[in-house]
C-alpha positions in Angstrom: -1.7 -115.7 -68.3 -3.7 -112.5 -67.9 -7.2 -114.4 -67.4 -5.5 -116.6 -65.0 -4.8 -113.8 -63.3 -7.4 -111.4 -63.4 -9.5 -115.1 -62.1 -7.4 -115.0 -58.9 -8.2 -111.4 -58.7 -11.3 -111.5 -58.9 -11.7 -114.5 -57.1 -9.2 -112.9 -54.2 -11.9 -109.8 -54.1 -15.1 -112.0 -54.0 -13.8 -113.7 -51.0 -12.8 -110.1 -49.6 -16.3 -109.2 -49.8 -17.9 -112.3 -48.8 -16.0 -112.0 -45.3 -16.8 -108.0 -45.3 -20.2 -109.0 -45.6 -20.4 -112.2 -43.3 -18.7 -109.1 -40.6 -21.2 -106.5 -41.5 -24.5 -109.3 -41.3 -23.0 -110.2 -37.9 -22.6 -106.5 -36.9 -26.0 -106.0 -38.0 -27.2 -109.0 -36.0 -25.5 -108.1 -32.8 -26.2 -104.4 -33.0 -29.7 -104.8 -34.5 -32.0 -108.2 -34.4 -30.3 -109.6 -31.1 -29.3 -106.2 -29.3 -31.1 -107.7 -26.3 -29.9 -110.7 -25.9 -26.3 -109.2 -26.1 -26.9 -106.3 -23.9 -27.9 -108.7 -21.2 -25.3 -111.3 -22.0 -22.8 -108.4 -21.1 -24.4 -107.3 -18.6 -24.5 -110.3 -16.2 -20.6 -109.9 -16.7 -20.4 -106.4 -15.8 -22.9 -105.1 -13.8 -22.6 -105.0 -10.0 -25.8 -103.9 -7.9 -25.1 -102.6 -4.7 -27.9 -103.2 -2.4 -29.4 -99.8 -0.2 -31.1 -100.8 2.6 -34.3 -99.0 3.3 -34.4 -97.7 6.4 -36.7 -99.4 9.8 -39.0 -97.3 11.4 -38.5 -96.2 14.9 -40.4 -97.5 18.0 -41.7 -94.9 20.1 -43.7 -95.2 23.6 -46.7 -93.2 24.1 -44.7 -90.4 25.6 -42.5 -90.4 22.3 -39.6 -91.4 24.0 -37.6 -93.7 21.5 -37.4 -97.4 22.3 -35.5 -98.6 18.9 -34.1 -97.6 16.1 -32.0 -98.4 13.3 -28.0 -98.0 12.1 -26.5 -98.1 9.3 -23.9 -99.9 9.5 -21.3 -101.3 7.0 -18.5 -104.2 5.6 -15.9 -104.0 3.7 -15.4 -107.0 1.1 -12.2 -107.7 -0.9 -12.7 -109.2 -4.5 -9.4 -110.9 -4.9 -10.2 -111.3 -8.5 -9.9 -107.5 -8.8 -7.5 -107.5 -6.2 -4.7 -109.3 -8.7 -5.9 -107.8 -11.6 -2.8 -105.4 -13.0 -4.6 -104.0 -15.5 -6.6 -102.4 -12.8 -3.4 -102.3 -10.3 -1.9 -99.8 -13.2 -4.9 -97.9 -13.5 -4.7 -96.9 -9.7 -0.8 -96.7 -10.1 -1.5 -94.1 -13.0 -4.1 -92.1 -11.1 -1.9 -92.0 -8.0 1.1 -90.7 -10.3 -0.7 -88.0 -12.4 -3.2 -87.1 -9.5 -0.2 -85.4 -8.1 0.2 -82.8 -11.1 -1.3 -79.6 -10.2 -3.1 -79.0 -12.9 -4.6 -82.6 -12.9 -7.9 -81.5 -11.0 -8.7 -78.9 -13.5 -8.7 -81.7 -16.0 -12.3 -82.6 -17.6 -12.8 -86.5 -17.0 -11.9 -87.2 -20.7 -9.0 -85.1 -20.4 -8.2 -87.7 -17.4 -8.5 -90.7 -19.1 -6.7 -89.9 -21.9 -3.6 -89.0 -19.9 -4.5 -92.0 -17.8 -4.4 -94.4 -20.8 -0.9 -93.9 -22.2 0.6 -94.5 -18.4 -1.0 -97.8 -17.8 0.2 -98.9 -21.3 3.6 -98.1 -20.3 3.5 -99.8 -16.5 2.1 -102.9 -18.3 4.7 -102.9 -20.7 7.7 -102.1 -18.8 6.6 -103.6 -15.5 6.5 -107.4 -14.1 2.6 -107.7 -13.5 3.2 -109.5 -10.1 5.3 -106.0 -9.6 2.2 -104.2 -10.6 -0.2 -106.0 -8.1 2.6 -106.2 -4.9 3.0 -102.1 -5.7 -1.3 -101.7 -5.6 -1.7 -104.1 -2.7 1.1 -101.4 -0.9 -0.7 -98.9 -2.2 -4.0 -99.6 -1.5 -3.4 -100.7 2.1 -1.3 -97.7 2.9 -4.4 -95.6 2.8 -7.4 -98.0 3.7 -5.4 -98.7 6.8 -6.0 -94.6 8.5 -9.2 -94.8 7.1 -10.1 -98.0 9.0 -7.8 -96.9 12.0 -5.9 -99.8 11.6 -2.6 -100.7 11.8 -1.3 -101.9 8.0 0.0 -105.0 9.3 -2.7 -105.7 10.6 -5.3 -104.8 7.4 -2.7 -106.9 5.4 -2.9 -109.8 7.9 -6.8 -109.7 7.6 -6.4 -109.5 3.7 -4.0 -112.3 3.1 -5.9 -114.2 5.9 -8.0 -116.4 3.4 -5.6 -117.1 0.5 -7.7 -119.5 -1.3 -11.0 -117.2 -0.7 -11.9 -114.8 -4.1 -14.7 -112.4 -2.7 -13.9 -112.2 2.0 -14.8 -109.2 4.6 -12.2 -107.7 6.3 -14.0 -105.4 8.4 -17.8 -105.3 9.5 -20.2 -103.3 11.6 -18.2 -100.4 10.4 -20.2 -96.8 11.8 -22.1 -94.4 9.4 -18.4 -92.0 10.0 -16.6 -94.8 9.5 -18.5 -95.9 6.0 -18.1 -92.1 4.5 -14.4 -92.2 5.8 -13.4 -95.4 3.6 -15.8 -94.8 0.8 -14.2 -91.5 0.0 -10.7 -93.0 0.4 -11.6 -96.0 -2.3 -13.2 -93.6 -4.7 -10.6 -90.5 -4.7 -7.8 -93.0 -4.6 -9.1 -95.3 -7.3 -8.3 -98.1 -5.1 -9.5 -101.6 -6.7 -10.6 -104.8 -5.2 -12.2 -103.1 -2.1 -15.8 -102.3 -1.8 -18.2 -101.5 0.8 -21.5 -102.3 1.8 -24.5 -100.9 3.8 -26.7 -102.6 6.4 -28.8 -101.8 9.2 -28.8 -103.3 12.7 -31.4 -102.6 15.7 -30.0 -100.4 18.7 -32.8 -100.8 22.0 -32.2 -97.7 24.4 -33.5 -99.7 27.1 -32.7 -103.3 26.2 -33.9 -104.7 29.6 -36.9 -103.5 29.4 -40.5 -105.3 27.4 -38.1 -107.5 25.8 -40.8 -109.5 25.5 -43.2 -107.1 24.0 -40.5 -104.8 21.2 -39.0 -108.4 20.6 -36.0 -107.8 18.1 -34.9 -108.5 14.5 -32.6 -110.8 12.8 -30.7 -110.7 9.3 -31.7 -112.7 6.7 -29.7 -112.8 3.4 -32.3 -111.5 0.5 -31.7 -113.4 -2.9 -32.6 -111.4 -6.4 -31.1 -113.1 -9.6 -27.4 -113.6 -8.9 -26.8 -111.4 -6.5 -27.9 -111.4 -2.8 -27.8 -108.6 0.3 -28.5 -109.0 4.1 -32.2 -107.5 5.4 -33.3 -107.1 9.0 -36.3 -108.3 9.6 -38.9 -108.7 12.1 -38.3 -111.7 14.0 -40.7 -111.8 17.6 -42.6 -109.3 19.3 -44.0 -106.2 17.9 -40.7 -105.8 15.4 -42.5 -109.2 14.0 -46.1 -108.2 14.4 -45.8 -104.6 12.6 -43.2 -106.2 10.1 -45.2 -104.2 7.6 -45.6 -100.8 8.6 -41.8 -100.7 10.2 -40.0 -102.0 7.0 -38.5 -100.0 4.4 -38.6 -101.1 0.8 -34.8 -101.5 -0.4 -33.4 -99.8 -3.3 -30.2 -100.4 -5.3 -27.2 -99.0 -7.1 -26.3 -100.7 -10.4 -22.3 -100.6 -11.6 -21.4 -101.3 -14.6 -17.8 -102.2 -15.9 -15.8 -102.3 -18.5 -13.8 -105.0 -20.1 -11.3 -104.1 -18.5 -13.1 -103.8 -15.5 -12.8 -100.3 -14.5 -16.5 -98.6 -13.2 -18.3 -96.7 -15.4 -20.7 -94.2 -13.4 -24.1 -95.7 -13.6 -26.8 -93.7 -15.2 -29.4 -92.1 -12.7 -32.0 -94.6 -14.3 -30.2 -97.3 -13.2 -30.1 -95.9 -9.2 -33.4 -96.8 -7.1 -33.2 -95.1 -3.8 -34.2 -96.5 -0.9 -38.0 -95.8 1.2 -37.7 -95.5 5.0 -40.5 -97.5 6.6 -43.0 -95.8 9.1 -42.7 -95.3 12.6 -44.6 -96.5 15.3 -45.8 -95.2 18.7 -46.7 -97.6 21.1 -49.4 -97.9 24.2 -46.6 -98.8 26.5 -45.5 -95.9 29.1 -41.4 -96.6 29.4 -41.8 -94.8 32.9 -44.7 -97.7 33.8 -42.8 -100.6 32.2 -40.0 -99.5 34.2 -41.7 -99.6 37.7 -43.3 -102.7 36.9 -40.0 -104.3 36.2 -38.9 -103.4 38.7 -41.3 -104.6 41.8 -41.4 -108.2 39.8 -38.1 -108.1 39.8 -37.3 -107.6 43.9 -40.4 -109.5 44.5 -39.3 -112.5 42.4 -36.5 -112.4 44.6 -37.6 -111.7 47.8 -40.2 -114.7 47.5 -37.7 -116.7 45.8 -39.8 -117.4 42.4 -38.6 -119.0 39.4 -40.7 -116.6 37.1 -43.8 -114.3 36.7 -45.3 -111.5 35.4 -47.0 -108.2 35.8 -49.5 -106.2 33.1 -50.8 -102.7 33.7 -53.9 -101.7 31.1 -55.5 -98.4 30.6 -59.4 -99.8 30.8 -60.8 -97.8 28.8 -58.7 -97.9 25.5 -57.2 -101.9 25.4 -53.9 -100.0 25.7 -51.1 -102.0 27.2 -49.5 -99.6 29.7 -46.4 -101.9 30.8 -46.0 -105.9 30.8 -43.1 -107.2 32.6 -41.8 -111.0 32.4 -39.2 -112.6 34.4 -36.8 -113.8 33.5 -36.0 -111.7 30.3 -33.7 -110.9 28.1 -31.3 -108.3 26.7 -32.3 -107.0 23.3 -28.6 -105.8 21.9 -27.2 -109.0 23.1 -30.1 -111.5 23.0 -28.2 -113.1 26.0 -30.5 -115.8 27.2 -32.8 -115.6 24.5 -33.3 -118.8 23.9 -34.3 -120.1 27.5 -35.8 -116.7 28.9 -37.6 -115.7 25.5 -41.3 -117.2 27.0 -43.7 -114.3 27.4 -45.2 -115.9 30.8 -48.3 -113.2 29.6 -48.9 -114.3 26.4 -47.9 -117.4 26.2 -48.0 -119.8 29.7 -51.5 -120.8 31.2 -51.6 -121.3 34.3 -55.2 -122.7 36.6 -56.3 -118.5 38.2 -57.4 -119.7 41.7 -59.8 -117.5 43.1 -59.2 -114.3 40.7 -61.5 -116.2 38.5 -64.6 -115.8 40.8 -65.2 -112.6 39.8 -67.1 -114.2 36.1 -69.3 -116.2 38.6 -70.1 -113.2 40.7 -70.3 -111.0 37.3 -72.8 -113.1 35.7 -75.3 -113.2 38.9 -75.0 -109.9 39.1 -75.8 -108.9 35.4 -78.5 -111.5 35.4 -79.9 -109.7 38.5 -79.9 -113.0 40.8 -78.3 -111.1 43.5 -77.3 -108.0 44.6 -74.0 -106.9 46.7 -76.3 -107.2 49.9 -77.9 -111.1 49.5 -77.0 -113.5 51.7 -75.5 -117.1 50.8 -74.7 -119.4 53.3 -71.3 -121.4 52.9 -72.2 -124.3 55.4 -69.4 -123.6 57.7 -67.0 -124.4 55.7 -68.2 -127.5 54.6 -70.5 -128.8 51.9 -71.6 -131.7 50.5 -74.3 -132.8 48.0 -74.4 -136.6 46.3 -70.6 -137.1 45.3 -69.8 -133.5 45.3 -67.9 -132.2 48.2 -66.6 -128.1 48.5 -64.5 -127.1 51.3 -63.6 -123.1 52.4 -60.0 -122.0 54.4 -62.3 -121.3 57.1 -66.0 -122.0 58.5 -68.2 -119.4 57.2 -72.1 -119.3 58.0 -74.1 -116.8 56.3 -72.0 -114.5 53.9 -73.0 -111.2 52.5 -72.3 -111.5 48.0 -69.7 -108.6 49.0 -68.3 -111.0 51.5 -67.9 -114.0 50.1 -65.9 -111.9 47.5 -64.1 -110.3 50.6 -63.6 -113.8 52.0 -63.0 -115.8 48.9 -65.9 -118.5 49.8 -65.3 -121.4 47.7 -68.8 -122.6 48.6 -70.7 -118.8 48.6 -68.8 -118.9 44.9 -70.5 -122.0 43.3 -73.7 -121.4 45.0 -74.0 -118.2 43.1 -72.8 -120.0 40.3 -75.7 -122.7 40.4 -78.0 -120.0 40.3 -77.1 -119.6 36.9 -76.8 -122.7 35.6 -74.3 -124.3 34.0 -75.1 -123.1 30.5 -75.1 -119.6 31.4 -72.4 -119.5 33.2 -70.1 -120.9 30.4 -71.6 -118.3 28.3 -70.4 -115.8 30.2 -66.8 -117.7 30.7 -66.9 -117.3 27.0 -68.2 -113.9 27.1 -65.0 -112.5 29.4 -62.8 -113.9 26.5 -61.8 -117.1 28.5 -60.7 -120.3 26.0 -60.2 -117.5 22.9 -57.1 -115.7 21.9 -57.3 -111.6 23.0 -55.8 -111.0 19.8 -53.1 -109.2 21.0 -50.1 -108.2 18.1 -47.9 -110.6 19.7 -46.4 -113.7 18.3 -46.9 -117.1 19.6 -50.1 -116.3 22.3 -51.8 -118.9 23.3 -55.8 -119.1 24.1 -55.7 -121.5 27.2 -58.4 -123.9 27.7 -61.7 -125.2 29.9 -64.2 -127.3 28.6 -68.3 -126.9 29.3 -68.7 -129.9 30.6 -71.9 -131.4 32.4 -69.7 -132.6 35.2 -70.7 -130.8 38.6 -67.2 -131.2 39.9 -65.7 -129.8 37.2 -68.3 -127.4 37.4 -67.5 -126.7 40.8 -64.0 -126.4 40.4 -64.1 -124.2 37.5 -66.1 -121.2 39.7 -63.2 -120.8 41.9 -60.5 -120.6 39.2 -59.7 -124.8 38.8 -60.2 -126.9 35.3 -59.8 -124.0 33.8 -56.2 -122.6 32.0 -55.5 -119.5 31.7 -53.4 -116.6 30.1 -52.0 -113.3 32.6 -53.4 -111.0 29.9 -57.0 -112.7 29.7 -57.2 -111.7 33.9 -56.3 -108.5 32.7 -58.9 -107.9 29.7 -61.5 -109.2 32.2 -60.5 -107.5 34.8 -60.4 -104.3 32.7 -64.2 -105.2 31.2 -65.0 -105.2 35.2 -63.2 -101.6 35.4 -64.7 -100.3 32.5 -68.1 -100.6 32.5 -68.7 -104.0 31.3 -67.3 -104.1 27.7 -64.4 -106.4 26.7 -61.8 -104.2 24.6 -59.5 -105.7 22.7 -55.6 -105.3 24.1 -53.7 -102.9 22.0 -50.3 -102.1 22.0 -50.1 -99.9 18.8 -51.0 -96.7 19.6 -50.4 -94.5 16.2 -48.3 -94.5 12.9 -46.1 -91.4 12.5 -44.3 -90.8 8.9 -40.8 -90.2 9.2 -41.3 -86.1 9.2 -43.7 -86.7 12.6 -46.7 -86.6 10.7 -49.4 -89.2 12.1 -51.0 -91.2 9.8 -53.0 -93.3 11.9 -54.2 -93.3 15.1 -55.3 -96.3 16.7 -58.8 -96.3 18.1 -60.2 -98.9 20.8 -61.9 -102.4 19.7 -64.8 -103.3 21.5 -64.9 -107.3 21.5 -68.1 -107.2 23.4 -70.3 -105.8 26.6 -70.2 -108.5 28.8 -72.2 -106.9 31.7 -73.8 -103.7 31.8 -72.4 -101.0 33.6 -74.3 -101.0 36.8 -73.0 -105.0 37.2 -69.5 -103.7 36.7 -69.7 -100.8 39.7 -72.1 -103.9 41.9 -69.0 -106.0 41.5 -66.3 -103.3 41.9 -67.4 -102.1 45.0 -67.7 -106.2 46.3 -63.7 -106.0 45.0 -62.9 -103.3 47.4 -63.9 -105.5 50.3 -61.2 -107.8 49.5 -58.4 -104.4 49.8 -60.0 -104.0 53.7 -58.9 -105.4 57.0 -61.3 -108.3 57.1 -60.6 -109.1 53.4 -57.7 -111.6 51.7 -55.2 -108.9 50.8 -55.1 -106.1 53.2 -51.6 -105.7 51.7 -52.8 -104.7 48.4 -54.0 -101.1 49.4 -52.5 -97.9 48.5 -52.2 -94.8 50.7 -54.8 -92.9 49.7 -56.7 -94.1 47.1 -59.7 -96.8 47.2 -58.4 -100.2 45.5 -61.1 -103.0 43.7 -58.8 -106.7 43.5 -59.3 -110.4 44.1 -56.1 -112.3 45.2 -55.7 -116.0 43.3 -53.6 -118.8 45.1 -53.8 -122.5 42.8 -52.2 -124.9 44.1 -49.8 -126.2 40.7 -50.6 -129.5 38.9 -48.6 -132.7 39.2 -48.8 -134.1 35.2 -46.0 -136.9 36.0 -48.4 -138.5 38.9 -51.7 -136.7 37.8 -52.6 -134.8 41.0 -51.9 -131.6 43.0 -48.9 -130.6 44.7 -49.3 -129.9 48.0 -46.9 -127.3 48.4 -46.6 -125.4 45.5 -48.6 -122.4 44.0 -49.2 -119.9 41.8 -50.2 -117.0 43.4 -52.1 -113.8 41.7 -53.4 -110.6 42.1 -55.8 -108.7 39.8 -56.5 -105.1 40.9 -57.3 -101.4 40.0 -57.9 -98.4 41.3 -59.3 -95.9 41.5 -62.1 -98.4 42.0 -65.2 -96.4 41.3 -63.5 -95.1 38.1 -60.1 -96.9 37.3 -57.5 -95.2 35.6 -55.7 -98.7 35.6 -55.6 -102.6 35.7 -52.8 -104.5 37.1 -52.3 -108.2 37.3 -49.5 -109.7 39.3 -48.9 -113.1 38.7 -45.9 -115.0 40.7 -45.5 -118.4 39.6 -43.8 -121.4 42.0 -42.8 -119.0 44.9 -40.3 -120.9 47.4 -40.2 -118.6 50.2 -40.9 -120.0 53.9 -40.9 -116.2 55.2 -44.8 -115.5 54.6 -47.3 -118.3 53.5 -47.6 -118.7 49.8 -50.8 -116.9 49.2 -51.7 -114.3 46.8 -52.4 -112.1 49.6 -49.2 -112.1 50.8 -46.9 -112.1 47.9 -48.5 -111.3 44.9 -51.1 -108.2 46.2 -47.8 -106.1 48.1 -46.3 -106.4 44.8 -49.0 -105.0 43.3 -49.3 -102.0 46.0 -45.6 -101.2 45.4 -45.9 -100.6 41.1 -49.7 -99.3 41.9 -48.3 -96.4 44.4 -45.6 -95.3 42.1 -47.9 -95.7 39.1 -51.1 -93.6 40.7 -47.7 -90.7 41.4 -46.9 -91.0 37.4 -49.9 -90.8 36.4 -50.9 -87.9 38.7 -54.1 -89.5 39.9 -55.3 -87.6 43.2 -55.8 -89.2 46.2 -59.6 -89.7 47.4 -59.0 -91.4 50.8 -57.5 -90.4 53.9 -54.0 -91.0 54.0 -52.6 -92.6 57.6 -50.3 -90.1 59.8 -47.9 -93.0 59.5 -47.7 -93.4 55.8 -48.1 -89.9 55.6 -44.7 -88.9 57.7 -43.0 -91.8 55.7 
């Protein structure tokens, strides 16, 4: 009997020992051999990552005027799982009760937890779980409603609006001050089930100015593992083109909760601070931008046109000082962006008409085939050679090169281009940048089109601005080459990259694409272009009192694609000019598409030229250009 008892005791001891051995081995397996696997599994269900947005860099104009900045906004979200957890509710209510004691603030965190634990257990034991959840809801609403500047009934209605949603937003676009206020309430009162997430939103100081240049951002959902957050990214214009400079580096904060869902303070190593993007200074001068936009809109309304653009460029740097399009849109609201978002200056092409005649004159002057005083016979307004027939709007006989330009003779221009021959003429068209993108840092730029053909009719049409499609920016770059001594420059919008403390990181330098014509040929061409803006020229209305203006009108019939012919009474009119003519400080190109007015004849000299004159007068005053010409008394007294 004793032996049987001894055997049973031994067997029981061995079973207990085996059980403890298995438990010990399991602990060793968890704590040592597979520690990382179980840590990762635990983190998966107890770790929350809060997105910390990296600030987007500011955009400034050339005079350090703020154009765009990002403001920090936040949204408050409800986690209904946590909100319905009785243990979390009891924890918050216990904290509320104990924190009212006078000695509470003097206790250490460990001492606070020591006092909280038994009270939480008591509440869970003595009160119904649904009652605890309701009490916590009332407690949370009582503190959060004033912080959110809401009535309690309104906050409760928002929370209860989505009874089936377990994770939803109740307030968006909270400013930084409101974020701090609400976060403080959540932290100090230990309110459960509510969390805040920061995000950034772009704000534009003058949202109607340079909309197509500045561009805008969109909010994109970024997925990182099991978590996602919203990020502001450039979608159009400079915002998109300079994304790599402007965009900040996002950070995050990792929060770990225990088995009961209570927050465990994160270690410093699990917080990755965000990094702000760089600021960019543009070549834009917002005062010039405002001037050309006002004059463009006024001209559009006066001459009843559906669209148009004005570009102002510094011919010595290629810097775009202003670029205005109509119609436009508001950068802050993005109203009508779908219909008005096309950048006429870079994304639409047109037949330029007589502004294109400068290419033929420039090439012939550069090849020394003509001088400004060379005499060209213009056949009294009608020229015929084989199947080729050309007409002028007036019957001109002999004209000097200067007055071929000044009178805008199609026949004279064709005959000058013919001196070079088709091949050399096309070389100059290419050299001035037509048919090629300017590589301006704006999305969606088109390259235009022209074809090097042996057809004499097509060739003749091209010499006076038909059978070729260009963008207004290409014309601006070509006339800037004429203004600066013959150098085609890459158009620039970025002037400098600036660190957050104001330190310049990089300054952009002018980029010469090529020397198109000699400085001497460019000077002679500018002289010829001054005749356009005279009493005998085609653009007297482009004159600016006190300054000698050089420029060229353009009037081209619009093409009817459906009928495969030109309209008889629909035009694209333009003027490309510069001042002062001898050493231009700026080039200004005005293009007005399809004006419908009957108050004046629809020509570049009667519609685009006066818009140029009004804008250029104000720009010259803004740039403090010293007048070089006598100002008529009638003008001076105005």
